[in-house]
C-alpha positions, 0 to 999 in steps of 0.5 A: 739445714746442715745443723741437722746432723749434730742435732740428730745426736745431741738432742736425743742425748740431751733429752735422755739426760733430762729424763734421767734427772726428771723421770716423770717427764719421760713419756712426754719428752720422748714422744715430742723428741721422737716426732721431731726426729721423724721430721728432721729425718725426712728433711735430711732425706729430702736435702740429700736427694736434692743436694747430695751428701751433707758434710759438717765440720764440727767447730769449723776444723777440717779433717783430719784435725777436726771431727766431721759428720757426713750423711749420704743416701745410705745414712739418711735412709737408716736415720729415717727408718730408725726415727720411725721405729723409735716413734711407734715404739715410744707410743707403744711403750707409753702404755707398757709396764716396762716404761711405767715400772722403771724410771730408766727406760726413757733415758736408756732408749733415748741414749740408744737412739742418740748412739744409733744416729751417731753411727749413721753420720760419723765420718771417721772410724774412731767416732764410729767405734765410740758410737757403737759402744754407746749403742752397746751400753744403752742396749744392754741396759735396756735388756737388763730392765727385764729384771732378774731373768734378763740379767744373764742374757744382758751380761752375755750380750755385753760380753759378746758385744765387747768381743765384737768391738775388740775385733773391729778395733783391731781392724781400725788400728791396722788401717790407722797404722797404714794410712795415718788417719781415721777419716773414711774419706782419707783412708779411701784416698790412701788405699786407692791402689788395691795392688799395694795393700790387697793383703791389708784390706783383706785382713781388715775386712776379715777382722771387722766382719767377724766383729760386726757379725758378732754384734749383728748375730750373723750365724754362727755367731748368733747364740746371744740374740734369742735370749736377749731379745726374748728376755727383754721387756716388751717395749725393748724387744722391738728396738733391739730387733728392729734398729740395734742390730742395724748399727753394726750392719750399717758399719759393715756396709760403710767399711766394705764400700769404702775400701778398694776391692780385688780378687781376694775381697771378692772371694771374701764377699762371696764367703760372707754371702754364703754364710748369710744364705745359711743364716736365712735358712737355718734361722727360719727353720729354728723359728719354726721349732720355738715354743715361745712367741718372742723366741719365734720372732727373735730367730726370725731376726737371725734369719733376716740378718742373712739377707742383709749380708747378701749385699756384699757379693753383689756390690764388691765387683763394682768396687774393683778398678776394672768394673764396668757400668753394668757392675755398677748398675747391679751394685746400685740396684742391690743397695736399693733392694737391701735398704728396702729389705732392712727397712721392711725388717725394721718396721715389720719386726717392730710390729711382730714384737709389739704384737707379742708384747700385747699378747704377753700383757693380756695372757701373762705368757708368750707360750704359743700353746697358751695363746689359743683363741687370741683372735677373739680376745686380742684381734688387733694384735693377731691381725698385726702379727699376721700382716707383719708376717706376710709383709716380712715374707715379701708379698706385694705391696709390702716394702719387703717385696720391693726389696726382694724384687730388686735383689732378685733382679740384681742377682740375675743381672750379675749372673750369681743365680745361686743366691736365689735359693736363700731369697726364695726359700727364706720367704717361704719359710717366713710364711710357714712360721707365721702361719704356724703361729696364726693357726694357734691364735685362731684355734678355739680356746680351751675351757673347763676346770682350770682353764678360766674364761676370757674375762677373768684371765685376760688383762686389758691391753691399753688402746695405744699399744694396740693402735701402735702395733696395728698401724706399724704392721699396716705400714709394713704391708703397704709401704712398697707402693710408694717406695721407688722414689725414696729408694732411688735416694739411698745410693746418693753419694755411696759410691 
């Protein structure tokens, strides 16, 4: 079973190489690999829940000499969510013009998946950095598939991602200079006493957080995301929004939970949480003002990133030496709630971008005003968008509801009630921009001279695109029903 960890990285990378050489195998090879990836991710989750964290020393060489892979509950959760998203997007992409129009889509998307899995199972900071760069290169290539109009957003994304990597690399260099190792486990042991290295830890966290915030588009470092996500092909946008930004979020969690905490890092975590609260409200308000559907969904992602960093002020107090059992219980609850929120965002946002892709395919534009009457011509896509929007807002029995409920409980039990503003206000604003778009979809379509008719202006959408979109939206809407057991495994081996 332990061989699953290297396979999670090696198999997608090998298949990516294969389809790059033989492009006609792309859709079939990617589909089979994606299905196998979901099965492997489920098996890994079951193993972690039963036996605890899984560790593999590649080549039999132990750290710090060798390279180790490690999967705890957090890793397994991100691996599983990513595999599910890749599978549904693969089905969707097989009918889209992005996959049919270029031989590079399948190779780049598989390389992207390999990089994401490498981030989630890397046990040292150097290989984490390398994996993040693989994700960046593949993601930029995917965005660039959008053609000439996507060239500038792709280049801008590349520059921002490289700048973020440099900030993160500076943080890694400081840790190596102090500890002489890049293994997260050994770094944690070397910095066991925060009183000796409090300034160093705070500096490392500031540098790394800025770099990873650039990569994940945390306000105010978000300007690159809407053009990149909105300009990417319809089959690429779900991957960009649902899983690509999760890589840097995962590294942020891993670094903050691996280093010792003191008063300075607790204050820093509160500052990051405050920035996240602003992101939730500002991103949602920006989504309300957009004229294009894909930009609405893109700004929604900017808002959701703010939810993800609210974990830090809830977890850091449990990492301090004087932390009691109550603080640790709050931290575990917050981790479970945040993972549920991350997973809900991945699934729901995939459905929303795929719905936007279906409507773009049908109408040839994603201008919201041009999508009047879409409920008649593309009812599956409209239903998927509505269900995914409601799920993202956090209404039961959606997975987002489970996540926000646990986050609300953690906020109240920790006494940090001020985070309620972002948690509750963000949900209401999510519902607002979803309803605004749906109102246009349900409006009567204009007819008359120059307006055309339903039959001569709409391009038929392949059935598999609609089925993948609707199925993903329904999953986001009902996943909260059976989420308790899975969420309990997400904290295994994290603290």
